C-alpha positions as CSV (number, residue, x, y, z in Angstrom):
1,X,3.2,8.5,23.7
2,X,6.3,8.2,21.6
3,X,6.2,9.1,17.9
4,X,9.0,8.5,15.5
5,X,9.1,10.2,12.1
6,X,11.7,9.0,9.6
7,X,12.8,11.3,6.8
8,X,14.2,9.9,3.6
9,X,14.1,10.5,-0.1
10,X,11.9,13.2,-1.8
11,X,13.2,16.8,-1.7
12,X,16.4,17.2,-3.8
13,X,19.3,18.1,-1.5
14,X,21.7,18.8,-4.4
15,X,19.7,21.9,-5.3
16,X,20.9,23.7,-2.2
17,X,24.2,25.6,-2.2
18,X,24.6,24.7,1.5
19,X,23.0,22.4,4.0
20,X,19.6,23.7,5.1
21,X,19.4,25.0,8.7
22,X,15.7,24.0,9.1
23,X,13.3,21.6,7.5
24,X,9.6,22.5,7.7
25,X,7.0,19.8,7.8
26,X,3.3,19.2,8.5
27,X,1.7,15.9,9.4
28,X,-1.2,14.2,11.1
29,X,-0.5,12.0,14.1
30,X,-2.3,8.6,14.1
31,X,-2.0,5.7,16.4
32,X,-1.6,2.0,15.3
33,X,-5.3,1.7,14.7
34,X,-5.2,4.6,12.2
35,X,-7.0,7.0,14.6
36,X,-6.0,10.6,14.8
37,X,-4.1,11.4,18.0
38,X,-5.5,14.7,19.4
39,X,-5.0,16.6,22.7
40,X,-2.1,14.3,23.7
41,X,1.4,14.9,24.8
42,X,3.8,13.1,22.6
43,X,7.5,12.7,22.1
44,X,9.0,13.1,18.6
45,X,12.1,11.4,17.1
46,X,13.3,12.6,13.8
47,X,15.9,10.8,11.8
48,X,17.5,11.4,8.4
49,X,18.6,8.1,6.9
50,X,21.2,7.5,4.2
51,X,19.6,6.3,0.9
52,X,16.6,4.4,2.0
53,X,14.3,3.4,5.0
54,X,17.0,0.9,6.1
55,X,20.0,3.2,5.6
56,X,22.3,4.4,8.3
57,X,21.3,7.5,10.3
58,X,23.2,10.6,9.4
59,X,21.3,12.8,11.8
60,X,18.8,12.2,14.6
61,X,17.1,14.2,17.4
62,X,14.4,13.5,19.9
63,X,12.0,15.9,21.7
64,X,10.6,14.3,24.9
65,X,7.1,15.2,25.9
66,X,7.4,18.6,24.2
67,X,4.7,18.5,21.6
68,X,1.0,19.0,22.5
69,X,-1.4,18.2,19.7
70,X,-4.5,20.4,20.1
71,X,-6.2,19.4,16.8
72,X,-5.8,17.2,13.7
73,X,-2.7,18.8,12.4
74,X,0.8,19.0,13.8
75,X,3.1,21.7,12.5
76,X,6.7,21.8,13.8
77,X,10.1,22.8,12.8
78,X,13.5,21.3,13.7
79,X,17.1,22.3,13.1
80,X,19.0,19.8,11.1
81,X,22.6,20.6,12.0
82,X,23.6,18.4,9.0
83,X,26.9,19.6,7.7
84,X,28.1,19.4,4.2
85,X,29.9,16.2,4.6
86,X,26.9,14.5,6.1
87,X,24.7,15.6,3.2
88,X,27.2,14.4,0.6
89,X,27.2,10.9,2.1
90,X,23.5,10.3,1.4
91,X,23.2,7.7,-1.3
92,X,20.0,9.2,-2.8
93,X,19.6,13.0,-2.7
94,X,16.1,13.3,-1.5
95,X,14.0,13.5,1.6
96,X,10.5,12.3,2.4
97,X,8.3,12.0,5.4
98,X,7.5,8.4,6.1
99,X,3.9,7.6,7.3
100,X,1.3,4.9,7.2
101,X,2.2,1.2,6.9
102,X,5.7,0.0,5.8
103,X,6.3,-3.4,4.2
104,X,9.5,-5.4,4.4
105,X,10.8,-3.7,1.2
106,X,10.3,-0.2,2.7
107,X,7.2,0.6,0.6
108,X,5.0,3.0,2.4
109,X,1.2,2.6,2.2
110,X,-1.5,5.1,3.5
111,X,-4.2,3.5,5.5
112,X,-7.9,4.2,6.0
113,X,-10.5,3.2,8.6
114,X,-13.8,2.0,7.0
115,X,-16.4,1.0,9.5
116,X,-14.5,-1.0,12.1
117,X,-11.9,-2.2,9.7
118,X,-8.5,-0.6,8.8
119,X,-7.3,-1.1,5.2
120,X,-4.4,-0.2,3.1
121,X,-5.4,2.5,0.6
122,X,-3.0,1.2,-2.1
123,X,-2.3,-2.2,-3.8
124,X,0.5,-4.2,-2.3
125,X,3.9,-3.9,-4.0
126,X,6.1,-6.1,-1.8
127,X,8.6,-8.5,-3.4
128,X,9.4,-10.5,-0.3
129,X,7.5,-12.5,2.3
130,X,7.4,-11.2,5.9
131,X,10.4,-13.3,6.8
132,X,12.5,-11.9,4.0
133,X,12.2,-14.7,1.5
134,X,11.9,-13.6,-2.1
135,X,8.5,-14.0,-3.9
136,X,9.6,-15.2,-7.4
137,X,8.9,-12.7,-10.2
138,X,7.7,-15.0,-12.9
139,X,7.6,-13.5,-16.4
140,X,7.2,-16.6,-18.6
141,X,3.6,-17.5,-19.4
142,X,4.0,-21.2,-19.2
143,X,6.0,-21.1,-16.0
144,X,3.4,-18.9,-14.5
145,X,0.5,-21.2,-15.3
146,X,2.2,-24.2,-13.8
147,X,3.1,-22.7,-10.5
148,X,1.9,-24.4,-7.3
149,X,3.8,-22.1,-5.0
150,X,3.9,-18.3,-4.6
151,X,4.6,-16.0,-7.5
152,X,4.2,-12.4,-8.5
153,X,4.4,-10.2,-11.5
154,X,3.7,-6.7,-12.8
155,X,1.0,-6.2,-15.4
156,X,2.6,-7.0,-18.8
157,X,5.8,-7.6,-16.8
158,X,6.3,-3.8,-16.9
159,X,7.4,-2.5,-13.6
160,X,8.2,1.0,-14.9
161,X,4.6,1.8,-15.9
162,X,2.5,-0.6,-13.8
163,X,4.1,-1.1,-10.4
164,X,2.9,2.3,-9.4
165,X,0.1,2.9,-9.0
166,X,-1.4,-0.6,-9.6
167,X,0.9,-2.8,-7.5
168,X,1.9,-6.4,-8.1
169,X,-0.2,-9.3,-9.3
170,X,0.1,-12.3,-6.9
171,X,-1.1,-15.8,-7.3
172,X,-3.2,-17.3,-4.6
173,X,-0.3,-19.4,-3.3
174,X,1.6,-16.3,-2.4
175,X,-1.6,-14.9,-0.7
176,X,-1.8,-17.9,1.7
177,X,1.9,-18.7,2.1
178,X,2.7,-19.3,5.8
179,X,5.7,-16.9,5.6
180,X,3.2,-14.0,5.4
181,X,2.5,-11.7,2.4
182,X,1.3,-8.7,4.4
183,X,3.3,-6.7,6.9
184,X,3.3,-8.0,10.5
185,X,0.0,-7.2,12.2
186,X,-1.8,-7.3,8.8
187,X,-3.3,-10.0,6.7
188,X,-5.0,-10.7,3.3
189,X,-8.7,-10.4,4.1
190,X,-11.0,-13.5,4.1
191,X,-14.1,-13.8,2.0
192,X,-16.2,-12.9,5.1
193,X,-14.1,-9.8,5.8
194,X,-14.7,-8.5,2.3
195,X,-18.4,-9.0,3.1
196,X,-18.0,-6.8,6.2
197,X,-16.5,-4.1,4.1
198,X,-19.1,-4.1,1.3
199,X,-22.0,-4.4,3.9
200,X,-20.6,-1.3,5.7
201,X,-20.8,0.6,2.4
202,X,-24.4,-0.3,1.7
203,X,-24.1,-3.6,-0.1
204,X,-22.7,-5.1,-3.2
205,X,-24.8,-3.0,-5.6
206,X,-23.4,0.4,-4.5
207,X,-20.1,-0.4,-2.6
208,X,-18.0,-0.4,-5.8
209,X,-18.7,3.2,-6.6
210,X,-17.9,4.2,-3.0
211,X,-14.6,2.3,-3.3
212,X,-13.4,3.4,-6.8
213,X,-11.0,6.3,-7.3
214,X,-12.8,9.1,-9.2
215,X,-12.4,10.3,-12.7
216,X,-10.7,8.7,-15.7
217,X,-7.1,9.3,-15.1
218,X,-6.7,5.6,-14.2
219,X,-10.1,4.2,-15.0
220,X,-11.5,4.1,-18.5
221,X,-14.8,5.9,-19.1
222,X,-17.4,6.0,-17.8
223,X,-16.2,4.9,-14.3
224,X,-19.8,4.8,-13.4
225,X,-20.9,5.7,-9.9
226,X,-17.3,6.4,-8.7
227,X,-17.3,8.7,-5.6
228,X,-14.5,7.1,-3.5
229,X,-16.4,8.3,-0.4
230,X,-15.0,5.4,1.5
231,X,-11.4,6.4,0.8
232,X,-10.5,2.9,-0.4
233,X,-9.2,4.4,-3.7
234,X,-9.6,1.2,-5.8
235,X,-7.6,1.3,-9.0
236,X,-8.0,-1.0,-12.1
237,X,-4.9,-3.1,-12.0
238,X,-6.3,-5.9,-14.1
239,X,-5.3,-9.5,-13.6
240,X,-3.2,-12.4,-15.0
241,X,-4.8,-15.5,-16.1
242,X,-3.5,-19.0,-15.4
243,X,-2.5,-19.0,-19.1
244,X,0.1,-16.3,-18.1
245,X,-1.6,-13.6,-20.2
246,X,-2.7,-10.2,-18.8
247,X,-6.2,-8.9,-18.9
248,X,-8.4,-5.8,-18.2
249,X,-6.0,-3.1,-16.8
250,X,-7.8,0.3,-16.7
251,X,-11.2,-1.4,-16.7
252,X,-11.2,-3.9,-13.8
253,X,-9.9,-4.1,-10.2
254,X,-9.5,-7.7,-8.9
255,X,-8.8,-8.4,-5.3
256,X,-7.9,-11.7,-3.7
257,X,-9.5,-13.1,-0.6
258,X,-7.6,-15.6,1.5
259,X,-10.6,-18.1,1.3
260,X,-10.5,-21.0,-1.2
261,X,-13.6,-22.2,-3.0
262,X,-12.2,-25.6,-3.9
263,X,-8.8,-27.2,-4.7
264,X,-8.4,-25.2,-7.9
265,X,-10.2,-21.9,-7.2
266,X,-10.6,-19.2,-4.5
267,X,-13.0,-16.3,-3.7
268,X,-12.2,-12.8,-5.0
269,X,-13.9,-9.4,-5.4
270,X,-13.9,-7.3,-8.5
271,X,-15.0,-3.9,-9.6
272,X,-15.3,-2.5,-13.1
273,X,-15.6,0.8,-14.9
274,X,-19.2,0.2,-16.2
275,X,-21.0,-0.3,-12.9
276,X,-21.0,0.8,-9.2
277,X,-21.3,-2.8,-8.0
278,X,-18.8,-5.0,-6.2
279,X,-18.8,-8.6,-7.6
280,X,-18.1,-11.7,-5.4
281,X,-17.0,-14.6,-7.4
282,X,-14.9,-17.7,-7.7
283,X,-15.4,-18.6,-11.4
284,X,-12.2,-18.3,-13.4
285,X,-10.4,-17.5,-10.2
286,X,-7.8,-20.2,-10.6
287,X,-5.3,-20.2,-7.7
288,X,-2.6,-20.0,-10.4
289,X,-4.0,-16.7,-11.7
290,X,-2.8,-13.3,-10.5
291,X,-4.8,-10.5,-8.8
292,X,-4.0,-7.5,-6.7
293,X,-3.9,-7.5,-2.9
294,X,-5.1,-5.1,-0.2
295,X,-4.0,-5.9,3.4
296,X,-6.3,-5.6,6.4
297,X,-5.2,-4.9,9.9
298,X,-5.4,-7.8,12.3
């Protein structure tokens, strides 16, 4: 088994008076299905990239068949050999360990296995379709409401405060665009696939509590029934109506399905702060409206 770990952006390098001789890290190895890899021989490639996930490599090393993983956690050290000039060429002076699922923009999403399905644990933030084409960021209310092709926005058009952690709001035309909204090997779930999820969590009347992130850091009180025992970590990103206005951040999480109800509307799921239920609906779910997206593994 071959494992590649890419390091980029999160630990300030400019705080060191000289290039570090070692970088310590700890991680959990998972295969493409999200399952922990235990008791396996693996090979490890480590790269330090300049500036971003797509930047040029300033250092790389590979260990072939040298790591044996006896349990859930891997702890290893490696020498960097990055000299001062290499470090100074980095466009952004941070490091981070990349894991989970990457979209075409380089956004990194943790994943979770729930029943027999594998889901993203965060709302989608991508700005481009899978083929690289831009998804228009539409800020004008009138223009938003008249779209008949894919569009996206941030809640209140405020990326600074709302892109993280709530993700983007996409209209349904972006969800079903043939160029692909989700990363390769992933898709926006159908109405029936949402049913599989909620059924695996005990049904609509209790699944919402098992899916909601706990506490009132993101959800307004009372966030009733929230345990997040599924690990889905639902957050209340609100929605955008077909009038272009924004509604219900902090109180409601709206998730698109890829299944239409009729020419004007599509099925969606929502969870709110007052109940532990998941609600399945199509009313007021105009395809021109905006909701958050979670991707499901093919």
